Backbone atoms as SQL, in Angstrom:
CREATE TABLE atoms (id INTEGER PRIMARY KEY, chain TEXT, resi INTEGER, resn TEXT, atom TEXT, x REAL, y REAL, z REAL);
INSERT INTO atoms VALUES
  (1, 'A', 1, 'MET', 'N', 10.245, 37.819, 37.189),
  (2, 'A', 1, 'MET', 'CA', 9.524, 37.315, 36.048),
  (3, 'A', 1, 'MET', 'C', 10.429, 37.272, 34.837),
  (4, 'A', 2, 'ASP', 'N', 10.190, 36.260, 34.018),
  (5, 'A', 2, 'ASP', 'CA', 10.985, 36.059, 32.807),
  (6, 'A', 2, 'ASP', 'C', 10.265, 36.705, 31.635),
  (7, 'A', 3, 'ARG', 'N', 10.954, 37.535, 30.881),
  (8, 'A', 3, 'ARG', 'CA', 10.339, 38.230, 29.756),
  (9, 'A', 3, 'ARG', 'C', 10.966, 37.731, 28.466),
  (10, 'A', 4, 'LYS', 'N', 10.128, 37.281, 27.515),
  (11, 'A', 4, 'LYS', 'CA', 10.633, 36.778, 26.230),
  (12, 'A', 4, 'LYS', 'C', 10.812, 37.938, 25.254),
  (13, 'A', 5, 'ASP', 'N', 11.825, 37.801, 24.401),
  (14, 'A', 5, 'ASP', 'CA', 12.042, 38.798, 23.361),
  (15, 'A', 5, 'ASP', 'C', 11.063, 38.556, 22.228),
  (16, 'A', 6, 'THR', 'N', 10.226, 39.527, 21.943),
  (17, 'A', 6, 'THR', 'CA', 9.271, 39.398, 20.843),
  (18, 'A', 6, 'THR', 'C', 9.355, 40.617, 19.961),
  (19, 'A', 7, 'GLU', 'N', 8.988, 40.412, 18.702),
  (20, 'A', 7, 'GLU', 'CA', 8.920, 41.493, 17.729),
  (21, 'A', 7, 'GLU', 'C', 7.511, 41.519, 17.176),
  (22, 'A', 8, 'MET', 'N', 7.161, 42.635, 16.611),
  (23, 'A', 8, 'MET', 'CA', 5.867, 42.736, 15.937),
  (24, 'A', 8, 'MET', 'C', 6.116, 42.549, 14.445),
  (25, 'A', 9, 'ASN', 'N', 5.372, 41.642, 13.830),
  (26, 'A', 9, 'ASN', 'CA', 5.525, 41.478, 12.385),
  (27, 'A', 9, 'ASN', 'C', 4.708, 42.537, 11.668),
  (28, 'A', 10, 'ASP', 'N', 4.667, 42.488, 10.331),
  (29, 'A', 10, 'ASP', 'CA', 4.003, 43.539, 9.559),
  (30, 'A', 10, 'ASP', 'C', 2.496, 43.582, 9.765),
  (31, 'A', 11, 'LYS', 'N', 1.895, 42.540, 10.327),
  (32, 'A', 11, 'LYS', 'CA', 0.453, 42.534, 10.589),
  (33, 'A', 11, 'LYS', 'C', 0.143, 42.908, 12.031),
  (34, 'A', 12, 'GLY', 'N', 1.158, 43.233, 12.811),
  (35, 'A', 12, 'GLY', 'CA', 0.937, 43.638, 14.185),
  (36, 'A', 12, 'GLY', 'C', 0.805, 42.477, 15.152),
  (37, 'A', 13, 'VAL', 'N', 1.158, 41.291, 14.725),
  (38, 'A', 13, 'VAL', 'CA', 1.068, 40.115, 15.575),
  (39, 'A', 13, 'VAL', 'C', 2.450, 39.846, 16.156),
  (40, 'A', 14, 'PRO', 'N', 2.533, 39.645, 17.478),
  (41, 'A', 14, 'PRO', 'CA', 3.851, 39.380, 18.051),
  (42, 'A', 14, 'PRO', 'C', 4.423, 38.065, 17.520),
  (43, 'A', 15, 'SER', 'N', 5.700, 38.075, 17.205),
  (44, 'A', 15, 'SER', 'CA', 6.365, 36.865, 16.744),
  (45, 'A', 15, 'SER', 'C', 7.699, 36.744, 17.450),
  (46, 'A', 16, 'SER', 'N', 8.120, 35.521, 17.639),
  (47, 'A', 16, 'SER', 'CA', 9.379, 35.273, 18.320),
  (48, 'A', 16, 'SER', 'C', 10.538, 35.663, 17.416),
  (49, 'A', 17, 'ALA', 'N', 11.598, 36.184, 18.001),
  (50, 'A', 17, 'ALA', 'CA', 12.767, 36.587, 17.223),
  (51, 'A', 17, 'ALA', 'C', 13.468, 35.385, 16.616),
  (52, 'A', 18, 'SER', 'N', 13.328, 34.239, 17.249),
  (53, 'A', 18, 'SER', 'CA', 13.987, 33.041, 16.739),
  (54, 'A', 18, 'SER', 'C', 13.013, 32.146, 15.982),
  (55, 'A', 19, 'GLY', 'N', 11.854, 32.650, 15.629),
  (56, 'A', 19, 'GLY', 'CA', 10.837, 31.858, 14.934),
  (57, 'A', 19, 'GLY', 'C', 11.220, 31.539, 13.503),
  (58, 'A', 20, 'VAL', 'N', 10.600, 30.525, 12.974),
  (59, 'A', 20, 'VAL', 'CA', 10.856, 30.089, 11.617),
  (60, 'A', 20, 'VAL', 'C', 9.579, 30.244, 10.810),
  (61, 'A', 21, 'VAL', 'N', 9.685, 30.854, 9.656),
  (62, 'A', 21, 'VAL', 'CA', 8.542, 31.016, 8.776),
  (63, 'A', 21, 'VAL', 'C', 8.554, 29.869, 7.777),
  (64, 'A', 22, 'VAL', 'N', 7.461, 29.131, 7.720),
  (65, 'A', 22, 'VAL', 'CA', 7.362, 27.993, 6.819),
  (66, 'A', 22, 'VAL', 'C', 6.343, 28.326, 5.741),
  (67, 'A', 23, 'GLN', 'N', 6.746, 28.164, 4.511),
  (68, 'A', 23, 'GLN', 'CA', 5.838, 28.392, 3.396),
  (69, 'A', 23, 'GLN', 'C', 5.618, 27.068, 2.693),
  (70, 'A', 24, 'VAL', 'N', 4.352, 26.713, 2.512),
  (71, 'A', 24, 'VAL', 'CA', 4.017, 25.457, 1.863),
  (72, 'A', 24, 'VAL', 'C', 3.535, 25.769, 0.459),
  (73, 'A', 25, 'ARG', 'N', 4.134, 25.106, -0.505),
  (74, 'A', 25, 'ARG', 'CA', 3.758, 25.295, -1.894),
  (75, 'A', 25, 'ARG', 'C', 3.615, 23.933, -2.545),
  (76, 'A', 26, 'GLU', 'N', 2.468, 23.684, -3.142),
  (77, 'A', 26, 'GLU', 'CA', 2.202, 22.393, -3.763),
  (78, 'A', 26, 'GLU', 'C', 2.937, 22.294, -5.091),
  (79, 'A', 27, 'LYS', 'N', 3.641, 21.209, -5.284),
  (80, 'A', 27, 'LYS', 'CA', 4.315, 20.978, -6.556),
  (81, 'A', 27, 'LYS', 'C', 3.461, 20.007, -7.348),
  (82, 'A', 28, 'LYS', 'N', 3.010, 20.452, -8.494),
  (83, 'A', 28, 'LYS', 'CA', 2.133, 19.643, -9.327),
  (84, 'A', 28, 'LYS', 'C', 2.928, 19.022, -10.467),
  (85, 'A', 29, 'GLY', 'N', 2.539, 17.813, -10.837),
  (86, 'A', 29, 'GLY', 'CA', 3.112, 17.181, -12.016),
  (87, 'A', 29, 'GLY', 'C', 2.548, 17.831, -13.267),
  (88, 'A', 30, 'PRO', 'N', 3.093, 17.502, -14.440),
  (89, 'A', 30, 'PRO', 'CA', 2.630, 18.164, -15.666),
  (90, 'A', 30, 'PRO', 'C', 1.167, 17.885, -15.998),
  (91, 'A', 31, 'LEU', 'N', 0.671, 16.683, -15.721),
  (92, 'A', 31, 'LEU', 'CA', -0.739, 16.401, -16.013),
  (93, 'A', 31, 'LEU', 'C', -1.650, 17.209, -15.098),
  (94, 'A', 32, 'ARG', 'N', -1.334, 17.243, -13.817),
  (95, 'A', 32, 'ARG', 'CA', -2.164, 17.966, -12.853),
  (96, 'A', 32, 'ARG', 'C', -2.082, 19.474, -13.091),
  (97, 'A', 33, 'ALA', 'N', -0.927, 19.974, -13.467),
  (98, 'A', 33, 'ALA', 'CA', -0.766, 21.406, -13.726),
  (99, 'A', 33, 'ALA', 'C', -1.446, 21.832, -15.021),
  (100, 'A', 34, 'ALA', 'N', -1.791, 20.875, -15.871),
  (101, 'A', 34, 'ALA', 'CA', -2.438, 21.198, -17.145),
  (102, 'A', 34, 'ALA', 'C', -3.940, 21.388, -17.011),
  (103, 'A', 35, 'ILE', 'N', -4.500, 21.173, -15.823),
  (104, 'A', 35, 'ILE', 'CA', -5.941, 21.375, -15.633),
  (105, 'A', 35, 'ILE', 'C', -6.241, 22.858, -15.832),
  (106, 'A', 36, 'PRO', 'N', -7.166, 23.188, -16.740),
  (107, 'A', 36, 'PRO', 'CA', -7.430, 24.602, -17.025),
  (108, 'A', 36, 'PRO', 'C', -8.303, 25.274, -15.971),
  (109, 'A', 37, 'TYR', 'N', -8.103, 26.583, -15.816),
  (110, 'A', 37, 'TYR', 'CA', -8.963, 27.416, -14.975),
  (111, 'A', 37, 'TYR', 'C', -10.164, 27.822, -15.830),
  (112, 'A', 38, 'MET', 'N', -11.279, 27.140, -15.655),
  (113, 'A', 38, 'MET', 'CA', -12.466, 27.371, -16.482),
  (114, 'A', 38, 'MET', 'C', -13.493, 28.201, -15.720),
  (115, 'A', 39, 'PRO', 'N', -14.489, 28.734, -16.429),
  (116, 'A', 39, 'PRO', 'CA', -15.611, 29.353, -15.719),
  (117, 'A', 39, 'PRO', 'C', -16.322, 28.296, -14.863),
  (118, 'A', 40, 'PHE', 'N', -16.889, 28.735, -13.745),
  (119, 'A', 40, 'PHE', 'CA', -17.475, 27.804, -12.787),
  (120, 'A', 40, 'PHE', 'C', -18.538, 26.881, -13.388),
  (121, 'A', 41, 'PRO', 'N', -19.509, 27.383, -14.175),
  (122, 'A', 41, 'PRO', 'CA', -20.523, 26.466, -14.734),
  (123, 'A', 41, 'PRO', 'C', -19.921, 25.384, -15.638),
  (124, 'A', 42, 'VAL', 'N', -18.898, 25.733, -16.399),
  (125, 'A', 42, 'VAL', 'CA', -18.250, 24.746, -17.276),
  (126, 'A', 42, 'VAL', 'C', -17.537, 23.691, -16.432),
  (127, 'A', 43, 'ALA', 'N', -16.910, 24.109, -15.353),
  (128, 'A', 43, 'ALA', 'CA', -16.218, 23.171, -14.473),
  (129, 'A', 43, 'ALA', 'C', -17.200, 22.202, -13.814),
  (130, 'A', 44, 'VAL', 'N', -18.365, 22.698, -13.429),
  (131, 'A', 44, 'VAL', 'CA', -19.377, 21.833, -12.818),
  (132, 'A', 44, 'VAL', 'C', -19.896, 20.825, -13.844),
  (133, 'A', 45, 'ILE', 'N', -20.092, 21.251, -15.070),
  (134, 'A', 45, 'ILE', 'CA', -20.523, 20.328, -16.131),
  (135, 'A', 45, 'ILE', 'C', -19.465, 19.258, -16.364),
  (136, 'A', 46, 'CYS', 'N', -18.201, 19.657, -16.383),
  (137, 'A', 46, 'CYS', 'CA', -17.115, 18.679, -16.570),
  (138, 'A', 46, 'CYS', 'C', -17.053, 17.700, -15.405),
  (139, 'A', 47, 'LEU', 'N', -17.278, 18.175, -14.178),
  (140, 'A', 47, 'LEU', 'CA', -17.323, 17.275, -13.022),
  (141, 'A', 47, 'LEU', 'C', -18.468, 16.283, -13.170),
  (142, 'A', 48, 'PHE', 'N', -19.631, 16.772, -13.571),
  (143, 'A', 48, 'PHE', 'CA', -20.793, 15.900, -13.768),
  (144, 'A', 48, 'PHE', 'C', -20.499, 14.837, -14.829),
  (145, 'A', 49, 'LEU', 'N', -19.923, 15.258, -15.948),
  (146, 'A', 49, 'LEU', 'CA', -19.586, 14.303, -17.010),
  (147, 'A', 49, 'LEU', 'C', -18.525, 13.298, -16.553),
  (148, 'A', 50, 'ASN', 'N', -17.516, 13.770, -15.818),
  (149, 'A', 50, 'ASN', 'CA', -16.471, 12.870, -15.321),
  (150, 'A', 50, 'ASN', 'C', -17.023, 11.858, -14.319),
  (151, 'A', 51, 'THR', 'N', -18.080, 12.240, -13.606),
  (152, 'A', 51, 'THR', 'CA', -18.665, 11.334, -12.622),
  (153, 'A', 51, 'THR', 'C', -19.369, 10.165, -13.296),
  (154, 'A', 52, 'PHE', 'N', -20.048, 10.432, -14.401),
  (155, 'A', 52, 'PHE', 'CA', -20.850, 9.385, -15.036),
  (156, 'A', 52, 'PHE', 'C', -20.181, 8.732, -16.242),
  (157, 'A', 53, 'VAL', 'N', -19.304, 9.458, -16.928),
  (158, 'A', 53, 'VAL', 'CA', -18.552, 8.885, -18.045),
  (159, 'A', 53, 'VAL', 'C', -17.087, 9.280, -17.832),
  (160, 'A', 54, 'PRO', 'N', -16.306, 8.399, -17.214),
  (161, 'A', 54, 'PRO', 'CA', -14.926, 8.767, -16.871),
  (162, 'A', 54, 'PRO', 'C', -14.124, 9.272, -18.079),
  (163, 'A', 55, 'GLY', 'N', -13.508, 10.437, -17.911),
  (164, 'A', 55, 'GLY', 'CA', -12.652, 11.005, -18.941),
  (165, 'A', 55, 'GLY', 'C', -13.352, 11.969, -19.879),
  (166, 'A', 56, 'LEU', 'N', -14.682, 11.934, -19.943),
  (167, 'A', 56, 'LEU', 'CA', -15.396, 12.801, -20.893),
  (168, 'A', 56, 'LEU', 'C', -15.263, 14.278, -20.512),
  (169, 'A', 57, 'GLY', 'N', -15.414, 14.590, -19.231),
  (170, 'A', 57, 'GLY', 'CA', -15.266, 15.980, -18.791),
  (171, 'A', 57, 'GLY', 'C', -13.844, 16.485, -18.972),
  (172, 'A', 58, 'THR', 'N', -12.872, 15.611, -18.757),
  (173, 'A', 58, 'THR', 'CA', -11.471, 15.980, -18.960),
  (174, 'A', 58, 'THR', 'C', -11.200, 16.225, -20.440),
  (175, 'A', 59, 'PHE', 'N', -11.801, 15.396, -21.290),
  (176, 'A', 59, 'PHE', 'CA', -11.659, 15.555, -22.733),
  (177, 'A', 59, 'PHE', 'C', -12.226, 16.902, -23.182),
  (178, 'A', 60, 'ILE', 'N', -13.395, 17.251, -22.671),
  (179, 'A', 60, 'ILE', 'CA', -14.014, 18.534, -23.030),
  (180, 'A', 60, 'ILE', 'C', -13.202, 19.704, -22.470),
  (181, 'A', 61, 'SER', 'N', -12.657, 19.530, -21.272),
  (182, 'A', 61, 'SER', 'CA', -11.872, 20.619, -20.684),
  (183, 'A', 61, 'SER', 'C', -10.605, 20.906, -21.493),
  (184, 'A', 62, 'ALA', 'N', -10.122, 19.915, -22.228),
  (185, 'A', 62, 'ALA', 'CA', -8.942, 20.136, -23.069),
  (186, 'A', 62, 'ALA', 'C', -9.214, 21.207, -24.118),
  (187, 'A', 63, 'PHE', 'N', -10.439, 21.273, -24.604),
  (188, 'A', 63, 'PHE', 'CA', -10.777, 22.261, -25.628),
  (189, 'A', 63, 'PHE', 'C', -10.889, 23.673, -25.058),
  (190, 'A', 64, 'THR', 'N', -11.110, 23.788, -23.736),
  (191, 'A', 64, 'THR', 'CA', -11.129, 25.128, -23.147),
  (192, 'A', 64, 'THR', 'C', -9.732, 25.747, -23.158),
  (193, 'A', 65, 'VAL', 'N', -8.716, 24.887, -23.187),
  (194, 'A', 65, 'VAL', 'CA', -7.337, 25.398, -23.292),
  (195, 'A', 65, 'VAL', 'C', -7.151, 26.090, -24.643),
  (196, 'A', 66, 'LEU', 'N', -7.721, 25.494, -25.687),
  (197, 'A', 66, 'LEU', 'CA', -7.633, 26.104, -27.025),
  (198, 'A', 66, 'LEU', 'C', -8.439, 27.395, -27.105),
  (199, 'A', 67, 'CYS', 'N', -9.416, 27.531, -26.204),
  (200, 'A', 67, 'CYS', 'CA', -10.228, 28.753, -26.172),
  (201, 'A', 67, 'CYS', 'C', -9.635, 29.823, -25.258),
  (202, 'A', 68, 'GLY', 'N', -8.448, 29.565, -24.708),
  (203, 'A', 68, 'GLY', 'CA', -7.762, 30.585, -23.926),
  (204, 'A', 68, 'GLY', 'C', -7.779, 30.389, -22.425),
  (205, 'A', 69, 'ALA', 'N', -8.247, 29.245, -21.935),
  (206, 'A', 69, 'ALA', 'CA', -8.240, 29.014, -20.486),
  (207, 'A', 69, 'ALA', 'C', -6.802, 28.931, -19.989),
  (208, 'A', 70, 'ARG', 'N', -6.550, 29.556, -18.853),
  (209, 'A', 70, 'ARG', 'CA', -5.210, 29.595, -18.261),
  (210, 'A', 70, 'ARG', 'C', -4.938, 28.303, -17.505),
  (211, 'A', 71, 'THR', 'N', -3.676, 27.888, -17.441),
  (212, 'A', 71, 'THR', 'CA', -3.271, 26.718, -16.677),
  (213, 'A', 71, 'THR', 'C', -2.065, 27.078, -15.818),
  (214, 'A', 72, 'ASP', 'N', -1.581, 26.117, -15.045),
  (215, 'A', 72, 'ASP', 'CA', -0.384, 26.335, -14.241),
  (216, 'A', 72, 'ASP', 'C', 0.889, 26.005, -15.010),
  (217, 'A', 73, 'LEU', 'N', 0.782, 25.889, -16.326),
  (218, 'A', 73, 'LEU', 'CA', 1.936, 25.658, -17.196),
  (219, 'A', 73, 'LEU', 'C', 2.079, 26.818, -18.181),
  (220, 'A', 74, 'PRO', 'N', 2.424, 28.006, -17.698),
  (221, 'A', 74, 'PRO', 'CA', 2.488, 29.162, -18.601),
  (222, 'A', 74, 'PRO', 'C', 3.636, 29.094, -19.599),
  (223, 'A', 75, 'ASP', 'N', 4.671, 28.310, -19.284),
  (224, 'A', 75, 'ASP', 'CA', 5.833, 28.251, -20.173),
  (225, 'A', 75, 'ASP', 'C', 5.647, 27.252, -21.317),
  (226, 'A', 76, 'ARG', 'N', 4.580, 26.473, -21.277),
  (227, 'A', 76, 'ARG', 'CA', 4.338, 25.497, -22.345),
  (228, 'A', 76, 'ARG', 'C', 3.372, 26.061, -23.374),
  (229, 'A', 77, 'HIS', 'N', 3.507, 25.590, -24.589),
  (230, 'A', 77, 'HIS', 'CA', 2.641, 26.037, -25.674),
  (231, 'A', 77, 'HIS', 'C', 1.229, 25.490, -25.473),
  (232, 'A', 78, 'MET', 'N', 0.248, 26.205, -25.984),
  (233, 'A', 78, 'MET', 'CA', -1.150, 25.845, -25.843),
  (234, 'A', 78, 'MET', 'C', -1.445, 24.433, -26.367),
  (235, 'A', 79, 'CYS', 'N', -0.841, 24.072, -27.478),
  (236, 'A', 79, 'CYS', 'CA', -1.080, 22.741, -28.059),
  (237, 'A', 79, 'CYS', 'C', -0.520, 21.636, -27.173),
  (238, 'A', 80, 'CYS', 'N', 0.609, 21.891, -26.529),
  (239, 'A', 80, 'CYS', 'CA', 1.199, 20.912, -25.619),
  (240, 'A', 80, 'CYS', 'C', 0.279, 20.673, -24.426),
  (241, 'A', 81, 'VAL', 'N', -0.267, 21.742, -23.865),
  (242, 'A', 81, 'VAL', 'CA', -1.178, 21.620, -22.726),
  (243, 'A', 81, 'VAL', 'C', -2.463, 20.924, -23.169),
  (244, 'A', 82, 'PHE', 'N', -2.934, 21.218, -24.378),
  (245, 'A', 82, 'PHE', 'CA', -4.109, 20.538, -24.924),
  (246, 'A', 82, 'PHE', 'C', -3.875, 19.024, -24.973),
  (247, 'A', 83, 'TRP', 'N', -2.728, 18.601, -25.496),
  (248, 'A', 83, 'TRP', 'CA', -2.437, 17.171, -25.605),
  (249, 'A', 83, 'TRP', 'C', -2.211, 16.520, -24.247),
  (250, 'A', 84, 'LEU', 'N', -1.716, 17.266, -23.276),
  (251, 'A', 84, 'LEU', 'CA', -1.597, 16.727, -21.924),
  (252, 'A', 84, 'LEU', 'C', -2.984, 16.415, -21.344),
  (253, 'A', 85, 'ASN', 'N', -3.947, 17.300, -21.600),
  (254, 'A', 85, 'ASN', 'CA', -5.314, 17.059, -21.133),
  (255, 'A', 85, 'ASN', 'C', -5.962, 15.891, -21.867),
  (256, 'A', 86, 'ILE', 'N', -5.693, 15.775, -23.160),
  (257, 'A', 86, 'ILE', 'CA', -6.209, 14.631, -23.923),
  (258, 'A', 86, 'ILE', 'C', -5.608, 13.334, -23.378),
  (259, 'A', 87, 'ALA', 'N', -4.316, 13.354, -23.063),
  (260, 'A', 87, 'ALA', 'CA', -3.658, 12.167, -22.492),
  (261, 'A', 87, 'ALA', 'C', -4.272, 11.802, -21.140),
  (262, 'A', 88, 'ALA', 'N', -4.555, 12.795, -20.312),
  (263, 'A', 88, 'ALA', 'CA', -5.185, 12.531, -19.013),
  (264, 'A', 88, 'ALA', 'C', -6.566, 11.909, -19.206),
  (265, 'A', 89, 'ALA', 'N', -7.315, 12.407, -20.201),
  (266, 'A', 89, 'ALA', 'CA', -8.642, 11.846, -20.479),
  (267, 'A', 89, 'ALA', 'C', -8.533, 10.382, -20.906),
  (268, 'A', 90, 'PHE', 'N', -7.588, 10.067, -21.777),
  (269, 'A', 90, 'PHE', 'CA', -7.437, 8.677, -22.223),
  (270, 'A', 90, 'PHE', 'C', -6.942, 7.765, -21.104),
  (271, 'A', 91, 'ILE', 'N', -6.103, 8.270, -20.233),
  (272, 'A', 91, 'ILE', 'CA', -5.687, 7.483, -19.072),
  (273, 'A', 91, 'ILE', 'C', -6.899, 7.170, -18.195),
  (274, 'A', 92, 'GLN', 'N', -7.759, 8.159, -17.997),
  (275, 'A', 92, 'GLN', 'CA', -8.964, 7.945, -17.198),
  (276, 'A', 92, 'GLN', 'C', -9.898, 6.932, -17.859),
  (277, 'A', 93, 'ILE', 'N', -10.052, 7.037, -19.171),
  (278, 'A', 93, 'ILE', 'CA', -10.933, 6.114, -19.890),
  (279, 'A', 93, 'ILE', 'C', -10.385, 4.693, -19.837),
  (280, 'A', 94, 'LEU', 'N', -9.092, 4.541, -20.106),
  (281, 'A', 94, 'LEU', 'CA', -8.506, 3.203, -20.164),
  (282, 'A', 94, 'LEU', 'C', -8.437, 2.518, -18.804),
  (283, 'A', 95, 'THR', 'N', -8.232, 3.273, -17.740),
  (284, 'A', 95, 'THR', 'CA', -8.135, 2.658, -16.412),
  (285, 'A', 95, 'THR', 'C', -9.462, 2.640, -15.662),
  (286, 'A', 96, 'ALA', 'N', -10.531, 3.104, -16.301),
  (287, 'A', 96, 'ALA', 'CA', -11.850, 3.085, -15.661),
  (288, 'A', 96, 'ALA', 'C', -12.348, 1.655, -15.462),
  (289, 'A', 97, 'ILE', 'N', -11.832, 0.735, -16.245),
  (290, 'A', 97, 'ILE', 'CA', -12.240, -0.668, -16.147),
  (291, 'A', 97, 'ILE', 'C', -11.921, -1.217, -14.756),
  (292, 'A', 98, 'VAL', 'N', -10.810, -0.809, -14.186),
  (293, 'A', 98, 'VAL', 'CA', -10.414, -1.293, -12.865),
  (294, 'A', 98, 'VAL', 'C', -10.718, -0.254, -11.777),
  (295, 'A', 99, 'MET', 'N', -11.625, 0.660, -12.025),
  (296, 'A', 99, 'MET', 'CA', -12.119, 1.683, -11.100),
  (297, 'A', 99, 'MET', 'C', -11.106, 2.793, -10.789),
  (298, 'A', 100, 'VAL', 'N', -9.847, 2.592, -11.109),
  (299, 'A', 100, 'VAL', 'CA', -8.835, 3.618, -10.827),
  (300, 'A', 100, 'VAL', 'C', -9.130, 4.865, -11.653),
  (301, 'A', 101, 'GLY', 'N', -9.420, 4.671, -12.932),
  (302, 'A', 101, 'GLY', 'CA', -9.698, 5.798, -13.812),
  (303, 'A', 101, 'GLY', 'C', -10.953, 6.544, -13.432),
  (304, 'A', 102, 'TRP', 'N', -11.951, 5.822, -12.942),
  (305, 'A', 102, 'TRP', 'CA', -13.200, 6.465, -12.540),
  (306, 'A', 102, 'TRP', 'C', -12.957, 7.364, -11.325),
  (307, 'A', 103, 'ILE', 'N', -12.219, 6.853, -10.360),
  (308, 'A', 103, 'ILE', 'CA', -11.901, 7.650, -9.172),
  (309, 'A', 103, 'ILE', 'C', -11.026, 8.839, -9.559),
  (310, 'A', 104, 'MET', 'N', -10.032, 8.591, -10.417),
  (311, 'A', 104, 'MET', 'CA', -9.170, 9.673, -10.896),
  (312, 'A', 104, 'MET', 'C', -9.997, 10.728, -11.626),
  (313, 'A', 105, 'SER', 'N', -10.956, 10.286, -12.404),
  (314, 'A', 105, 'SER', 'CA', -11.803, 11.186, -13.173),
  (315, 'A', 105, 'SER', 'C', -12.648, 12.076, -12.254),
  (316, 'A', 106, 'ILE', 'N', -13.186, 11.490, -11.193),
  (317, 'A', 106, 'ILE', 'CA', -13.989, 12.279, -10.249),
  (318, 'A', 106, 'ILE', 'C', -13.113, 13.302, -9.531),
  (319, 'A', 107, 'PHE', 'N', -11.935, 12.884, -9.082),
  (320, 'A', 107, 'PHE', 'CA', -11.032, 13.830, -8.423),
  (321, 'A', 107, 'PHE', 'C', -10.562, 14.921, -9.385),
  (322, 'A', 108, 'TRP', 'N', -10.367, 14.562, -10.644),
  (323, 'A', 108, 'TRP', 'CA', -9.974, 15.543, -11.658),
  (324, 'A', 108, 'TRP', 'C', -11.073, 16.595, -11.807),
  (325, 'A', 109, 'GLY', 'N', -12.318, 16.133, -11.856),
  (326, 'A', 109, 'GLY', 'CA', -13.451, 17.055, -11.948),
  (327, 'A', 109, 'GLY', 'C', -13.553, 17.950, -10.723),
  (328, 'A', 110, 'MET', 'N', -13.292, 17.388, -9.536),
  (329, 'A', 110, 'MET', 'CA', -13.326, 18.205, -8.322),
  (330, 'A', 110, 'MET', 'C', -12.232, 19.260, -8.356),
  (331, 'A', 111, 'ASP', 'N', -11.064, 18.900, -8.874),
  (332, 'A', 111, 'ASP', 'CA', -9.996, 19.892, -9.017),
  (333, 'A', 111, 'ASP', 'C', -10.392, 21.003, -9.989),
  (334, 'A', 112, 'MET', 'N', -11.114, 20.646, -11.042),
  (335, 'A', 112, 'MET', 'CA', -11.589, 21.669, -11.987),
  (336, 'A', 112, 'MET', 'C', -12.504, 22.664, -11.290),
  (337, 'A', 113, 'VAL', 'N', -13.405, 22.161, -10.449),
  (338, 'A', 113, 'VAL', 'CA', -14.333, 23.042, -9.733),
  (339, 'A', 113, 'VAL', 'C', -13.573, 23.899, -8.722),
  (340, 'A', 114, 'ILE', 'N', -12.618, 23.316, -8.026),
  (341, 'A', 114, 'ILE', 'CA', -11.817, 24.079, -7.056),
  (342, 'A', 114, 'ILE', 'C', -11.044, 25.186, -7.758),
  (343, 'A', 115, 'LEU', 'N', -10.433, 24.874, -8.900),
  (344, 'A', 115, 'LEU', 'CA', -9.697, 25.898, -9.653),
  (345, 'A', 115, 'LEU', 'C', -10.638, 26.970, -10.191),
  (346, 'A', 116, 'ALA', 'N', -11.852, 26.585, -10.585),
  (347, 'A', 116, 'ALA', 'CA', -12.829, 27.564, -11.080),
  (348, 'A', 116, 'ALA', 'C', -13.254, 28.508, -9.958),
  (349, 'A', 117, 'ARG', 'N', -13.430, 27.975, -8.736),
  (350, 'A', 117, 'ARG', 'CA', -13.783, 28.825, -7.604),
  (351, 'A', 117, 'ARG', 'C', -12.634, 29.775, -7.269),
  (352, 'A', 118, 'TYR', 'N', -11.416, 29.261, -7.356),
  (353, 'A', 118, 'TYR', 'CA', -10.242, 30.100, -7.112),
  (354, 'A', 118, 'TYR', 'C', -10.174, 31.226, -8.140),
  (355, 'A', 119, 'ARG', 'N', -10.478, 30.896, -9.392),
  (356, 'A', 119, 'ARG', 'CA', -10.459, 31.891, -10.470),
  (357, 'A', 119, 'ARG', 'C', -11.505, 32.962, -10.217),
  (358, 'A', 120, 'GLU', 'N', -12.697, 32.561, -9.742),
  (359, 'A', 120, 'GLU', 'CA', -13.762, 33.528, -9.468),
  (360, 'A', 120, 'GLU', 'C', -13.378, 34.465, -8.324),
  (361, 'A', 121, 'GLN', 'N', -12.715, 33.926, -7.313),
  (362, 'A', 121, 'GLN', 'CA', -12.341, 34.754, -6.165),
  (363, 'A', 121, 'GLN', 'C', -11.152, 35.643, -6.489),
  (364, 'A', 122, 'ALA', 'N', -10.257, 35.186, -7.341),
  (365, 'A', 122, 'ALA', 'CA', -9.058, 35.958, -7.653),
  (366, 'A', 122, 'ALA', 'C', -9.335, 37.084, -8.643),
  (367, 'A', 123, 'VAL', 'N', -10.263, 36.866, -9.569),
  (368, 'A', 123, 'VAL', 'CA', -10.564, 37.856, -10.595),
  (369, 'A', 123, 'VAL', 'C', -11.917, 38.497, -10.258),
  (370, 'A', 124, 'PRO', 'N', -11.939, 39.786, -9.925),
  (371, 'A', 124, 'PRO', 'CA', -13.204, 40.441, -9.647),
  (372, 'A', 124, 'PRO', 'C', -14.077, 40.531, -10.901),
  (373, 'A', 125, 'GLN', 'N', -15.364, 40.378, -10.715),
  (374, 'A', 125, 'GLN', 'CA', -16.304, 40.430, -11.820),
  (375, 'A', 125, 'GLN', 'C', -16.396, 41.849, -12.366),
  (376, 'A', 126, 'GLN', 'N', -16.342, 41.975, -13.671),
  (377, 'A', 126, 'GLN', 'CA', -16.472, 43.288, -14.311),
  (378, 'A', 126, 'GLN', 'C', -17.851, 43.396, -14.924),
  (379, 'A', 127, 'LEU', 'N', -18.481, 44.518, -14.715),
  (380, 'A', 127, 'LEU', 'CA', -19.831, 44.745, -15.263),
  (381, 'A', 127, 'LEU', 'C', -19.787, 45.612, -16.479);
């Protein structure tokens, strides 16, 4: 019988000695990285607004940055991230005429909700 060389990794799962570990990390552009981590109800409201009035929810989410919402751009100043969100809102509004902005606006709102859920799971609730 042929026996393969295996090792146990730190979780106790056998792994091949010649195996390759692949780590996938999403690289976001500056506009996408400027989406703030908002409380879940605010993110749902922004998604609702973006669905019916393209860019409005994104415009409102820009002000949450001024209120201290965290983003994936920690090295940029708060005002810069605010203006990036305002620019994204205007892009959505201006391109809504050809449906591109409307679709972008809905996906932007969905990203807000996804980031809000991530924020809720990452930060335990304090009573």
